[in-house]
PQR file with spaces between the fields and no chain letter, atoms N, CA, C, O and H, PARSE charges and radii, in Angstrom:
ATOM       1  N    MET     1     -56.451  112.042   -0.923 -0.4000 1.5000
ATOM       2  CA   MET     1     -56.612  113.123   -1.862 -0.0000 2.0000
ATOM       3  C    MET     1     -56.268  112.610   -3.258  0.5500 1.7000
ATOM       4  O    MET     1     -55.228  111.982   -3.459 -0.5500 1.4000
ATOM       5  N    THR     2     -57.132  112.875   -4.199 -0.4000 1.5000
ATOM       6  CA   THR     2     -56.934  112.419   -5.569 -0.0000 2.0000
ATOM       7  C    THR     2     -56.531  113.595   -6.441  0.5500 1.7000
ATOM       8  O    THR     2     -57.167  114.649   -6.420 -0.5500 1.4000
ATOM       9  H    THR     2     -57.977  113.385   -4.036  0.4000 1.0000
ATOM      10  N    GLU     3     -55.469  113.403   -7.205 -0.4000 1.5000
ATOM      11  CA   GLU     3     -55.031  114.439   -8.128 -0.0000 2.0000
ATOM      12  C    GLU     3     -55.317  113.974   -9.544  0.5500 1.7000
ATOM      13  O    GLU     3     -55.179  112.793   -9.863 -0.5500 1.4000
ATOM      14  H    GLU     3     -54.952  112.547   -7.222  0.4000 1.0000
ATOM      15  N    THR     4     -55.708  114.894  -10.374 -0.4000 1.5000
ATOM      16  CA   THR     4     -55.915  114.568  -11.776 -0.0000 2.0000
ATOM      17  C    THR     4     -54.876  115.300  -12.600  0.5500 1.7000
ATOM      18  O    THR     4     -54.613  116.484  -12.392 -0.5500 1.4000
ATOM      19  H    THR     4     -55.820  115.853  -10.115  0.4000 1.0000
ATOM      20  N    ALA     5     -54.307  114.596  -13.510 -0.4000 1.5000
ATOM      21  CA   ALA     5     -53.301  115.205  -14.375 -0.0000 2.0000
ATOM      22  C    ALA     5     -54.002  115.941  -15.504  0.5500 1.7000
ATOM      23  O    ALA     5     -54.970  115.447  -16.083 -0.5500 1.4000
ATOM      24  H    ALA     5     -54.521  113.634  -13.678  0.4000 1.0000
ATOM      25  N    SER     6     -53.512  117.097  -15.800 -0.4000 1.5000
ATOM      26  CA   SER     6     -54.063  117.872  -16.894 -0.0000 2.0000
ATOM      27  C    SER     6     -53.382  117.447  -18.188  0.5500 1.7000
ATOM      28  O    SER     6     -52.159  117.499  -18.313 -0.5500 1.4000
ATOM      29  H    SER     6     -52.726  117.498  -15.330  0.4000 1.0000
ATOM      30  N    VAL     7     -54.189  117.030  -19.134 -0.4000 1.5000
ATOM      31  CA   VAL     7     -53.664  116.636  -20.437 -0.0000 2.0000
ATOM      32  C    VAL     7     -53.939  117.774  -21.394  0.5500 1.7000
ATOM      33  O    VAL     7     -55.093  118.163  -21.571 -0.5500 1.4000
ATOM      34  H    VAL     7     -55.183  116.988  -19.032  0.4000 1.0000
ATOM      35  N    PRO     8     -52.900  118.320  -22.019 -0.5600 1.5000
ATOM      36  CA   PRO     8     -53.138  119.434  -22.929  0.2800 2.0000
ATOM      37  C    PRO     8     -53.961  118.984  -24.131  0.5500 1.7000
ATOM      38  O    PRO     8     -53.690  117.946  -24.733 -0.5500 1.4000
ATOM      39  N    ALA     9     -54.960  119.774  -24.466 -0.4000 1.5000
ATOM      40  CA   ALA     9     -55.801  119.463  -25.620 -0.0000 2.0000
ATOM      41  C    ALA     9     -55.051  119.804  -26.896  0.5500 1.7000
ATOM      42  O    ALA     9     -54.236  120.727  -26.930 -0.5500 1.4000
ATOM      43  H    ALA     9     -55.181  120.618  -23.977  0.4000 1.0000
ATOM      44  N    MET    10     -55.340  119.046  -27.940 -0.4000 1.5000
ATOM      45  CA   MET    10     -54.716  119.313  -29.223 -0.0000 2.0000
ATOM      46  C    MET    10     -55.296  120.611  -29.767  0.5500 1.7000
ATOM      47  O    MET    10     -56.511  120.807  -29.742 -0.5500 1.4000
ATOM      48  H    MET    10     -56.002  118.297  -27.912  0.4000 1.0000
ATOM      49  N    ASP    11     -54.458  121.475  -30.245 -0.4000 1.5000
ATOM      50  CA   ASP    11     -54.894  122.742  -30.805 -0.0000 2.0000
ATOM      51  C    ASP    11     -55.623  122.462  -32.111  0.5500 1.7000
ATOM      52  O    ASP    11     -55.009  121.982  -33.064 -0.5500 1.4000
ATOM      53  H    ASP    11     -53.471  121.315  -30.265  0.4000 1.0000
ATOM      54  N    ALA    12     -56.907  122.750  -32.176 -0.4000 1.5000
ATOM      55  CA   ALA    12     -57.717  122.428  -33.353 -0.0000 2.0000
ATOM      56  C    ALA    12     -57.177  123.074  -34.631  0.5500 1.7000
ATOM      57  O    ALA    12     -57.087  122.388  -35.648 -0.5500 1.4000
ATOM      58  H    ALA    12     -57.406  123.140  -31.402  0.4000 1.0000
ATOM      59  N    PRO    13     -56.809  124.378  -34.628 -0.5600 1.5000
ATOM      60  CA   PRO    13     -56.259  124.939  -35.854  0.2800 2.0000
ATOM      61  C    PRO    13     -54.968  124.254  -36.284  0.5500 1.7000
ATOM      62  O    PRO    13     -54.753  124.034  -37.476 -0.5500 1.4000
ATOM      63  N    ALA    14     -54.112  123.917  -35.333 -0.4000 1.5000
ATOM      64  CA   ALA    14     -52.861  123.239  -35.683 -0.0000 2.0000
ATOM      65  C    ALA    14     -53.149  121.852  -36.225  0.5500 1.7000
ATOM      66  O    ALA    14     -52.503  121.411  -37.177 -0.5500 1.4000
ATOM      67  H    ALA    14     -54.286  124.097  -34.364  0.4000 1.0000
ATOM      68  N    ALA    15     -54.107  121.160  -35.632 -0.4000 1.5000
ATOM      69  CA   ALA    15     -54.467  119.832  -36.111 -0.0000 2.0000
ATOM      70  C    ALA    15     -55.050  119.924  -37.513  0.5500 1.7000
ATOM      71  O    ALA    15     -54.764  119.085  -38.367 -0.5500 1.4000
ATOM      72  H    ALA    15     -54.632  121.518  -34.860  0.4000 1.0000
ATOM      73  N    GLY    16     -55.864  120.940  -37.747 -0.4000 1.5000
ATOM      74  CA   GLY    16     -56.418  121.144  -39.079 -0.0000 2.0000
ATOM      75  C    GLY    16     -55.329  121.423  -40.097  0.5500 1.7000
ATOM      76  O    GLY    16     -55.400  120.956  -41.233 -0.5500 1.4000
ATOM      77  H    GLY    16     -56.096  121.622  -37.053  0.4000 1.0000
ATOM      78  N    GLN    17     -54.323  122.181  -39.693 -0.4000 1.5000
ATOM      79  CA   GLN    17     -53.201  122.463  -40.582 -0.0000 2.0000
ATOM      80  C    GLN    17     -52.418  121.197  -40.887  0.5500 1.7000
ATOM      81  O    GLN    17     -51.920  121.024  -41.999 -0.5500 1.4000
ATOM      82  H    GLN    17     -54.264  122.560  -38.769  0.4000 1.0000
ATOM      83  N    ASP    18     -52.304  120.304  -39.897 -0.4000 1.5000
ATOM      84  CA   ASP    18     -51.621  119.034  -40.114 -0.0000 2.0000
ATOM      85  C    ASP    18     -52.350  118.214  -41.175  0.5500 1.7000
ATOM      86  O    ASP    18     -51.718  117.620  -42.048 -0.5500 1.4000
ATOM      87  H    ASP    18     -52.708  120.445  -38.993  0.4000 1.0000
ATOM      88  N    ALA    19     -53.668  118.181  -41.100 -0.4000 1.5000
ATOM      89  CA   ALA    19     -54.451  117.441  -42.085 -0.0000 2.0000
ATOM      90  C    ALA    19     -54.304  118.075  -43.466  0.5500 1.7000
ATOM      91  O    ALA    19     -54.220  117.370  -44.472 -0.5500 1.4000
ATOM      92  H    ALA    19     -54.182  118.664  -40.391  0.4000 1.0000
ATOM      93  N    VAL    20     -54.274  119.403  -43.513 -0.4000 1.5000
ATOM      94  CA   VAL    20     -54.085  120.095  -44.786 -0.0000 2.0000
ATOM      95  C    VAL    20     -52.717  119.755  -45.370  0.5500 1.7000
ATOM      96  O    VAL    20     -52.582  119.568  -46.580 -0.5500 1.4000
ATOM      97  H    VAL    20     -54.342  119.976  -42.696  0.4000 1.0000
ATOM      98  N    ALA    21     -51.710  119.677  -44.516 -0.4000 1.5000
ATOM      99  CA   ALA    21     -50.368  119.305  -44.974 -0.0000 2.0000
ATOM     100  C    ALA    21     -50.359  117.873  -45.505  0.5500 1.7000
ATOM     101  O    ALA    21     -49.702  117.584  -46.505 -0.5500 1.4000
ATOM     102  H    ALA    21     -51.819  119.830  -43.534  0.4000 1.0000
ATOM     103  N    ARG    22     -51.086  116.978  -44.837 -0.4000 1.5000
ATOM     104  CA   ARG    22     -51.173  115.594  -45.314 -0.0000 2.0000
ATOM     105  C    ARG    22     -51.868  115.536  -46.670  0.5500 1.7000
ATOM     106  O    ARG    22     -51.458  114.774  -47.546 -0.5500 1.4000
ATOM     107  H    ARG    22     -51.620  117.212  -44.024  0.4000 1.0000
ATOM     108  N    LEU    23     -52.929  116.344  -46.849 -0.4000 1.5000
ATOM     109  CA   LEU    23     -53.612  116.397  -48.142 -0.0000 2.0000
ATOM     110  C    LEU    23     -52.671  116.923  -49.227  0.5500 1.7000
ATOM     111  O    LEU    23     -52.655  116.405  -50.343 -0.5500 1.4000
ATOM     112  H    LEU    23     -53.262  116.963  -46.138  0.4000 1.0000
ATOM     113  N    ALA    24     -51.893  117.948  -48.897 -0.4000 1.5000
ATOM     114  CA   ALA    24     -50.948  118.506  -49.867 -0.0000 2.0000
ATOM     115  C    ALA    24     -49.911  117.467  -50.273  0.5500 1.7000
ATOM     116  O    ALA    24     -49.542  117.380  -51.444 -0.5500 1.4000
ATOM     117  H    ALA    24     -51.907  118.369  -47.990  0.4000 1.0000
ATOM     118  N    ALA    25     -49.443  116.684  -49.317 -0.4000 1.5000
ATOM     119  CA   ALA    25     -48.467  115.633  -49.629 -0.0000 2.0000
ATOM     120  C    ALA    25     -49.093  114.566  -50.519  0.5500 1.7000
ATOM     121  O    ALA    25     -48.460  114.088  -51.460 -0.5500 1.4000
ATOM     122  H    ALA    25     -49.742  116.754  -48.365  0.4000 1.0000
ATOM     123  N    LEU    26     -50.330  114.196  -50.224 -0.4000 1.5000
ATOM     124  CA   LEU    26     -51.025  113.214  -51.065 -0.0000 2.0000
ATOM     125  C    LEU    26     -51.266  113.767  -52.464  0.5500 1.7000
ATOM     126  O    LEU    26     -51.137  113.048  -53.455 -0.5500 1.4000
ATOM     127  H    LEU    26     -50.844  114.585  -49.460  0.4000 1.0000
ATOM     128  N    ARG    27     -51.619  115.052  -52.540 -0.4000 1.5000
ATOM     129  CA   ARG    27     -51.845  115.689  -53.839 -0.0000 2.0000
ATOM     130  C    ARG    27     -50.565  115.657  -54.665  0.5500 1.7000
ATOM     131  O    ARG    27     -50.597  115.350  -55.857 -0.5500 1.4000
ATOM     132  H    ARG    27     -51.724  115.636  -51.735  0.4000 1.0000
ATOM     133  N    ALA    28     -49.439  115.976  -54.029 -0.4000 1.5000
ATOM     134  CA   ALA    28     -48.151  115.971  -54.724 -0.0000 2.0000
ATOM     135  C    ALA    28     -47.777  114.574  -55.202  0.5500 1.7000
ATOM     136  O    ALA    28     -47.081  114.419  -56.206 -0.5500 1.4000
ATOM     137  H    ALA    28     -49.414  116.226  -53.061  0.4000 1.0000
ATOM     138  N    ALA    29     -48.240  113.560  -54.480 -0.4000 1.5000
ATOM     139  CA   ALA    29     -47.949  112.177  -54.860 -0.0000 2.0000
ATOM     140  C    ALA    29     -48.915  111.655  -55.925  0.5500 1.7000
ATOM     141  O    ALA    29     -48.770  110.524  -56.390 -0.5500 1.4000
ATOM     142  H    ALA    29     -48.805  113.686  -53.665  0.4000 1.0000
ATOM     143  N    GLY    30     -49.900  112.473  -56.315 -0.4000 1.5000
ATOM     144  CA   GLY    30     -50.834  112.060  -57.354 -0.0000 2.0000
ATOM     145  C    GLY    30     -52.010  111.238  -56.855  0.5500 1.7000
ATOM     146  O    GLY    30     -52.642  110.528  -57.638 -0.5500 1.4000
ATOM     147  H    GLY    30     -50.017  113.391  -55.938  0.4000 1.0000
ATOM     148  N    ALA    31     -52.312  111.320  -55.577 -0.4000 1.5000
ATOM     149  CA   ALA    31     -53.387  110.503  -54.998 -0.0000 2.0000
ATOM     150  C    ALA    31     -54.757  110.875  -55.547  0.5500 1.7000
ATOM     151  O    ALA    31     -55.669  110.049  -55.539 -0.5500 1.4000
ATOM     152  H    ALA    31     -51.799  111.897  -54.941  0.4000 1.0000
ATOM     153  N    ARG    32     -54.911  112.084  -56.013 -0.4000 1.5000
ATOM     154  CA   ARG    32     -56.199  112.558  -56.521 -0.0000 2.0000
ATOM     155  C    ARG    32     -56.735  111.673  -57.640  0.5500 1.7000
ATOM     156  O    ARG    32     -57.947  111.494  -57.759 -0.5500 1.4000
ATOM     157  H    ARG    32     -54.170  112.756  -56.019  0.4000 1.0000
ATOM     158  N    GLN    33     -55.858  111.124  -58.449 -0.4000 1.5000
ATOM     159  CA   GLN    33     -56.286  110.351  -59.620 -0.0000 2.0000
ATOM     160  C    GLN    33     -56.882  108.992  -59.269  0.5500 1.7000
ATOM     161  O    GLN    33     -57.597  108.416  -60.089 -0.5500 1.4000
ATOM     162  H    GLN    33     -54.874  111.269  -58.352  0.4000 1.0000
ATOM     163  N    PHE    34     -56.612  108.468  -58.088 -0.4000 1.5000
ATOM     164  CA   PHE    34     -57.070  107.124  -57.739 -0.0000 2.0000
ATOM     165  C    PHE    34     -58.547  107.067  -57.388  0.5500 1.7000
ATOM     166  O    PHE    34     -59.216  106.079  -57.691 -0.5500 1.4000
ATOM     167  H    PHE    34     -56.031  108.936  -57.422  0.4000 1.0000
ATOM     168  N    ASP    35     -59.062  108.105  -56.758 -0.4000 1.5000
ATOM     169  CA   ASP    35     -60.477  108.150  -56.382 -0.0000 2.0000
ATOM     170  C    ASP    35     -60.909  109.614  -56.333  0.5500 1.7000
ATOM     171  O    ASP    35     -60.940  110.216  -55.260 -0.5500 1.4000
ATOM     172  H    ASP    35     -58.519  108.907  -56.512  0.4000 1.0000
ATOM     173  N    PRO    36     -61.246  110.192  -57.497 -0.5600 1.5000
ATOM     174  CA   PRO    36     -61.564  111.620  -57.546  0.2800 2.0000
ATOM     175  C    PRO    36     -62.735  112.038  -56.652  0.5500 1.7000
ATOM     176  O    PRO    36     -62.706  113.120  -56.066 -0.5500 1.4000
ATOM     177  N    ALA    37     -63.753  111.200  -56.543 -0.4000 1.5000
ATOM     178  CA   ALA    37     -64.910  111.556  -55.719 -0.0000 2.0000
ATOM     179  C    ALA    37     -64.533  111.611  -54.239  0.5500 1.7000
ATOM     180  O    ALA    37     -64.907  112.549  -53.535 -0.5500 1.4000
ATOM     181  H    ALA    37     -63.777  110.321  -57.019  0.4000 1.0000
ATOM     182  N    ARG    38     -63.804  110.623  -53.779 -0.4000 1.5000
ATOM     183  CA   ARG    38     -63.375  110.635  -52.372 -0.0000 2.0000
ATOM     184  C    ARG    38     -62.394  111.777  -52.123  0.5500 1.7000
ATOM     185  O    ARG    38     -62.409  112.394  -51.058 -0.5500 1.4000
ATOM     186  H    ARG    38     -63.500  109.861  -54.351  0.4000 1.0000
ATOM     187  N    TRP    39     -61.546  112.055  -53.105 -0.4000 1.5000
ATOM     188  CA   TRP    39     -60.596  113.151  -52.970 -0.0000 2.0000
ATOM     189  C    TRP    39     -61.339  114.473  -52.775  0.5500 1.7000
ATOM     190  O    TRP    39     -60.956  115.288  -51.936 -0.5500 1.4000
ATOM     191  H    TRP    39     -61.534  111.553  -53.971  0.4000 1.0000
ATOM     192  N    HIS    40     -62.397  114.677  -53.551 -0.4000 1.5000
ATOM     193  CA   HIS    40     -63.194  115.895  -53.410 -0.0000 2.0000
ATOM     194  C    HIS    40     -63.796  115.974  -52.006  0.5500 1.7000
ATOM     195  O    HIS    40     -63.815  117.043  -51.397 -0.5500 1.4000
ATOM     196  H    HIS    40     -62.708  114.015  -54.232  0.4000 1.0000
ATOM     197  N    TYR    41     -64.284  114.852  -51.499 -0.4000 1.5000
ATOM     198  CA   TYR    41     -64.828  114.797  -50.138 -0.0000 2.0000
ATOM     199  C    TYR    41     -63.764  115.217  -49.121  0.5500 1.7000
ATOM     200  O    TYR    41     -64.046  115.998  -48.212 -0.5500 1.4000
ATOM     201  H    TYR    41     -64.269  113.983  -51.994  0.4000 1.0000
ATOM     202  N    LEU    42     -62.544  114.698  -49.275 -0.4000 1.5000
ATOM     203  CA   LEU    42     -61.461  115.037  -48.345 -0.0000 2.0000
ATOM     204  C    LEU    42     -61.147  116.531  -48.377  0.5500 1.7000
ATOM     205  O    LEU    42     -60.964  117.154  -47.331 -0.5500 1.4000
ATOM     206  H    LEU    42     -62.315  114.064  -50.013  0.4000 1.0000
ATOM     207  N    GLU    43     -61.086  117.100  -49.571 -0.4000 1.5000
ATOM     208  CA   GLU    43     -60.781  118.525  -49.681 -0.0000 2.0000
ATOM     209  C    GLU    43     -61.905  119.382  -49.102  0.5500 1.7000
ATOM     210  O    GLU    43     -61.643  120.389  -48.444 -0.5500 1.4000
ATOM     211  H    GLU    43     -61.235  116.594  -50.421  0.4000 1.0000
ATOM     212  N    ALA    44     -63.154  118.988  -49.345 -0.4000 1.5000
ATOM     213  CA   ALA    44     -64.281  119.738  -48.790 -0.0000 2.0000
ATOM     214  C    ALA    44     -64.301  119.636  -47.267  0.5500 1.7000
ATOM     215  O    ALA    44     -64.569  120.619  -46.577 -0.5500 1.4000
ATOM     216  H    ALA    44     -63.368  118.170  -49.880  0.4000 1.0000
ATOM     217  N    LEU    45     -64.020  118.457  -46.752 -0.4000 1.5000
ATOM     218  CA   LEU    45     -63.988  118.263  -45.305 -0.0000 2.0000
ATOM     219  C    LEU    45     -62.850  119.067  -44.677  0.5500 1.7000
ATOM     220  O    LEU    45     -63.015  119.628  -43.594 -0.5500 1.4000
ATOM     221  H    LEU    45     -63.802  117.657  -47.313  0.4000 1.0000
ATOM     222  N    ALA    46     -61.709  119.127  -45.342 -0.4000 1.5000
ATOM     223  CA   ALA    46     -60.580  119.917  -44.836 -0.0000 2.0000
ATOM     224  C    ALA    46     -60.942  121.400  -44.784  0.5500 1.7000
ATOM     225  O    ALA    46     -60.556  122.102  -43.849 -0.5500 1.4000
ATOM     226  H    ALA    46     -61.575  118.671  -46.222  0.4000 1.0000
ATOM     227  N    ALA    47     -61.674  121.873  -45.775 -0.4000 1.5000
ATOM     228  CA   ALA    47     -62.109  123.269  -45.769 -0.0000 2.0000
ATOM     229  C    ALA    47     -63.060  123.534  -44.602  0.5500 1.7000
ATOM     230  O    ALA    47     -62.996  124.594  -43.980 -0.5500 1.4000
ATOM     231  H    ALA    47     -61.988  121.303  -46.535  0.4000 1.0000
ATOM     232  N    ARG    48     -63.929  122.588  -44.308 -0.4000 1.5000
ATOM     233  CA   ARG    48     -64.856  122.739  -43.185 -0.0000 2.0000
ATOM     234  C    ARG    48     -64.109  122.728  -41.855  0.5500 1.7000
ATOM     235  O    ARG    48     -64.465  123.465  -40.935 -0.5500 1.4000
ATOM     236  H    ARG    48     -63.981  121.727  -44.814  0.4000 1.0000
ATOM     237  N    VAL    49     -63.077  121.897  -41.749 -0.4000 1.5000
ATOM     238  CA   VAL    49     -62.275  121.854  -40.517 -0.0000 2.0000
ATOM     239  C    VAL    49     -61.690  123.231  -40.238  0.5500 1.7000
ATOM     240  O    VAL    49     -61.695  123.693  -39.097 -0.5500 1.4000
ATOM     241  H    VAL    49     -62.787  121.298  -42.495  0.4000 1.0000
ATOM     242  N    GLN    50     -61.193  123.879  -41.264 -0.4000 1.5000
ATOM     243  CA   GLN    50     -60.575  125.193  -41.081 -0.0000 2.0000
ATOM     244  C    GLN    50     -61.605  126.276  -40.781  0.5500 1.7000
ATOM     245  O    GLN    50     -61.269  127.303  -40.191 -0.5500 1.4000
ATOM     246  H    GLN    50     -61.189  123.504  -42.191  0.4000 1.0000
ATOM     247  N    ALA    51     -62.856  126.057  -41.183 -0.4000 1.5000
ATOM     248  CA   ALA    51     -63.890  127.070  -40.998 -0.0000 2.0000
ATOM     249  C    ALA    51     -64.539  127.029  -39.618  0.5500 1.7000
ATOM     250  O    ALA    51     -65.124  128.023  -39.185 -0.5500 1.4000
ATOM     251  H    ALA    51     -63.129  125.223  -41.662  0.4000 1.0000
ATOM     252  N    TYR    52     -64.448  125.904  -38.923 -0.4000 1.5000
ATOM     253  CA   TYR    52     -65.132  125.750  -37.638 -0.0000 2.0000
ATOM     254  C    TYR    52     -64.133  125.638  -36.492  0.5500 1.7000
ATOM     255  O    TYR    52     -63.024  125.129  -36.655 -0.5500 1.4000
ATOM     256  H    TYR    52     -63.973  125.097  -39.274  0.4000 1.0000
ATOM     257  N    ALA    53     -64.554  126.125  -35.336 -0.4000 1.5000
ATOM     258  CA   ALA    53     -63.732  126.037  -34.126 -0.0000 2.0000
ATOM     259  C    ALA    53     -64.527  125.312  -33.046  0.5500 1.7000
ATOM     260  O    ALA    53     -65.700  124.992  -33.237 -0.5500 1.4000
ATOM     261  H    ALA    53     -65.455  126.539  -35.203  0.4000 1.0000
ATOM     262  N    GLY    54     -63.895  125.061  -31.941 -0.4000 1.5000
ATOM     263  CA   GLY    54     -64.571  124.438  -30.812 -0.0000 2.0000
ATOM     264  C    GLY    54     -64.900  122.979  -31.057  0.5500 1.7000
ATOM     265  O    GLY    54     -64.180  122.274  -31.763 -0.5500 1.4000
ATOM     266  H    GLY    54     -62.942  125.321  -31.786  0.4000 1.0000
ATOM     267  N    SER    55     -66.002  122.538  -30.461 -0.4000 1.5000
ATOM     268  CA   SER    55     -66.353  121.119  -30.546 -0.0000 2.0000
ATOM     269  C    SER    55     -66.702  120.704  -31.971  0.5500 1.7000
ATOM     270  O    SER    55     -66.425  119.572  -32.367 -0.5500 1.4000
ATOM     271  H    SER    55     -66.586  123.111  -29.888  0.4000 1.0000
ATOM     272  N    ALA    56     -67.304  121.602  -32.746 -0.4000 1.5000
ATOM     273  CA   ALA    56     -67.626  121.272  -34.136 -0.0000 2.0000
ATOM     274  C    ALA    56     -66.341  121.046  -34.936  0.5500 1.7000
ATOM     275  O    ALA    56     -66.253  120.108  -35.728 -0.5500 1.4000
ATOM     276  H    ALA    56     -67.529  122.522  -32.425  0.4000 1.0000
ATOM     277  N    GLY    57     -65.359  121.903  -34.727 -0.4000 1.5000
ATOM     278  CA   GLY    57     -64.081  121.756  -35.415 -0.0000 2.0000
ATOM     279  C    GLY    57     -63.369  120.472  -35.037  0.5500 1.7000
ATOM     280  O    GLY    57     -62.775  119.807  -35.886 -0.5500 1.4000
ATOM     281  H    GLY    57     -65.430  122.666  -34.084  0.4000 1.0000
ATOM     282  N    ARG    58     -63.431  120.121  -33.747 -0.4000 1.5000
ATOM     283  CA   ARG    58     -62.789  118.876  -33.306 -0.0000 2.0000
ATOM     284  C    ARG    58     -63.487  117.655  -33.888  0.5500 1.7000
ATOM     285  O    ARG    58     -62.829  116.680  -34.251 -0.5500 1.4000
ATOM     286  H    ARG    58     -63.913  120.661  -33.057  0.4000 1.0000
ATOM     287  N    LEU    59     -64.808  117.700  -33.981 -0.4000 1.5000
ATOM     288  CA   LEU    59     -65.555  116.591  -34.576 -0.0000 2.0000
ATOM     289  C    LEU    59     -65.204  116.437  -36.055  0.5500 1.7000
ATOM     290  O    LEU    59     -64.977  115.328  -36.537 -0.5500 1.4000
ATOM     291  H    LEU    59     -65.342  118.492  -33.686  0.4000 1.0000
ATOM     292  N    LEU    60     -65.162  117.557  -36.761 -0.4000 1.5000
ATOM     293  CA   LEU    60     -64.802  117.512  -38.179 -0.0000 2.0000
ATOM     294  C    LEU    60     -63.359  117.036  -38.368  0.5500 1.7000
ATOM     295  O    LEU    60     -63.062  116.296  -39.306 -0.5500 1.4000
ATOM     296  H    LEU    60     -65.346  118.458  -36.369  0.4000 1.0000
ATOM     297  N    GLU    61     -62.466  117.465  -37.471 -0.4000 1.5000
ATOM     298  CA   GLU    61     -61.067  117.028  -37.540 -0.0000 2.0000
ATOM     299  C    GLU    61     -60.969  115.521  -37.363  0.5500 1.7000
ATOM     300  O    GLU    61     -60.188  114.863  -38.050 -0.5500 1.4000
ATOM     301  H    GLU    61     -62.707  118.066  -36.709  0.4000 1.0000
ATOM     302  N    ALA    62     -61.757  114.972  -36.446 -0.4000 1.5000
ATOM     303  CA   ALA    62     -61.755  113.521  -36.237 -0.0000 2.0000
ATOM     304  C    ALA    62     -62.264  112.801  -37.480  0.5500 1.7000
ATOM     305  O    ALA    62     -61.724  111.765  -37.868 -0.5500 1.4000
ATOM     306  H    ALA    62     -62.391  115.507  -35.888  0.4000 1.0000
ATOM     307  N    LYS    63     -63.304  113.348  -38.103 -0.4000 1.5000
ATOM     308  CA   LYS    63     -63.831  112.746  -39.334 -0.0000 2.0000
ATOM     309  C    LYS    63     -62.782  112.791  -40.443  0.5500 1.7000
ATOM     310  O    LYS    63     -62.614  111.826  -41.189 -0.5500 1.4000
ATOM     311  H    LYS    63     -63.743  114.189  -37.788  0.4000 1.0000
ATOM     312  N    LEU    64     -62.075  113.924  -40.547 -0.4000 1.5000
ATOM     313  CA   LEU    64     -61.051  114.061  -41.575 -0.0000 2.0000
ATOM     314  C    LEU    64     -59.898  113.098  -41.329  0.5500 1.7000
ATOM     315  O    LEU    64     -59.406  112.465  -42.264 -0.5500 1.4000
ATOM     316  H    LEU    64     -62.211  114.708  -39.942  0.4000 1.0000
ATOM     317  N    THR    65     -59.472  112.985  -40.096 -0.4000 1.5000
ATOM     318  CA   THR    65     -58.388  112.061  -39.759 -0.0000 2.0000
ATOM     319  C    THR    65     -58.772  110.632  -40.114  0.5500 1.7000
ATOM     320  O    THR    65     -57.966  109.890  -40.676 -0.5500 1.4000
ATOM     321  H    THR    65     -59.871  113.499  -39.337  0.4000 1.0000
ATOM     322  N    HIS    66     -59.993  110.248  -39.789 -0.4000 1.5000
ATOM     323  CA   HIS    66     -60.483  108.900  -40.109 -0.0000 2.0000
ATOM     324  C    HIS    66     -60.565  108.702  -41.627  0.5500 1.7000
ATOM     325  O    HIS    66     -60.167  107.657  -42.143 -0.5500 1.4000
ATOM     326  H    HIS    66     -60.648  110.850  -39.333  0.4000 1.0000
ATOM     327  N    ALA    67     -61.079  109.704  -42.334 -0.4000 1.5000
ATOM     328  CA   ALA    67     -61.210  109.601  -43.788 -0.0000 2.0000
ATOM     329  C    ALA    67     -59.842  109.527  -44.466  0.5500 1.7000
ATOM     330  O    ALA    67     -59.668  108.796  -45.441 -0.5500 1.4000
ATOM     331  H    ALA    67     -61.402  110.552  -41.915  0.4000 1.0000
ATOM     332  N    LEU    68     -58.871  110.286  -43.949 -0.4000 1.5000
ATOM     333  CA   LEU    68     -57.518  110.226  -44.506 -0.0000 2.0000
ATOM     334  C    LEU    68     -56.892  108.856  -44.278  0.5500 1.7000
ATOM     335  O    LEU    68     -56.194  108.334  -45.147 -0.5500 1.4000
ATOM     336  H    LEU    68     -59.012  110.880  -43.156  0.4000 1.0000
ATOM     337  N    ALA    69     -57.141  108.281  -43.119 -0.4000 1.5000
ATOM     338  CA   ALA    69     -56.598  106.948  -42.829 -0.0000 2.0000
ATOM     339  C    ALA    69     -57.213  105.906  -43.750  0.5500 1.7000
ATOM     340  O    ALA    69     -56.536  104.961  -44.155 -0.5500 1.4000
ATOM     341  H    ALA    69     -57.709  108.705  -42.413  0.4000 1.0000
ATOM     342  N    ALA    70     -58.485  106.066  -44.083 -0.4000 1.5000
ATOM     343  CA   ALA    70     -59.163  105.110  -44.959 -0.0000 2.0000
ATOM     344  C    ALA    70     -58.767  105.295  -46.417  0.5500 1.7000
ATOM     345  O    ALA    70     -58.893  104.368  -47.216 -0.5500 1.4000
ATOM     346  H    ALA    70     -59.035  106.834  -43.753  0.4000 1.0000
ATOM     347  N    PHE    71     -58.289  106.486  -46.770 -0.4000 1.5000
ATOM     348  CA   PHE    71     -57.911  106.762  -48.155 -0.0000 2.0000
ATOM     349  C    PHE    71     -56.612  106.070  -48.479  0.5500 1.7000
ATOM     350  O    PHE    71     -56.119  106.177  -49.602 -0.5500 1.4000
ATOM     351  H    PHE    71     -58.187  107.240  -46.120  0.4000 1.0000
């Protein structure tokens, strides 16, 4: 008999809030001035993360996480 462990999924709204908090911390540190165009992209993507739920929201969250890491 094979058992599979249930792994709790990350709560998309909470994950989106985490990214928003990271953006706020970067904003407070003055990160906006280093690359204004990319900064605008990050803020627009964060707004989209908060607007979508389900698989679309998770996909956007992954894009935002990757973009924040590259910033």
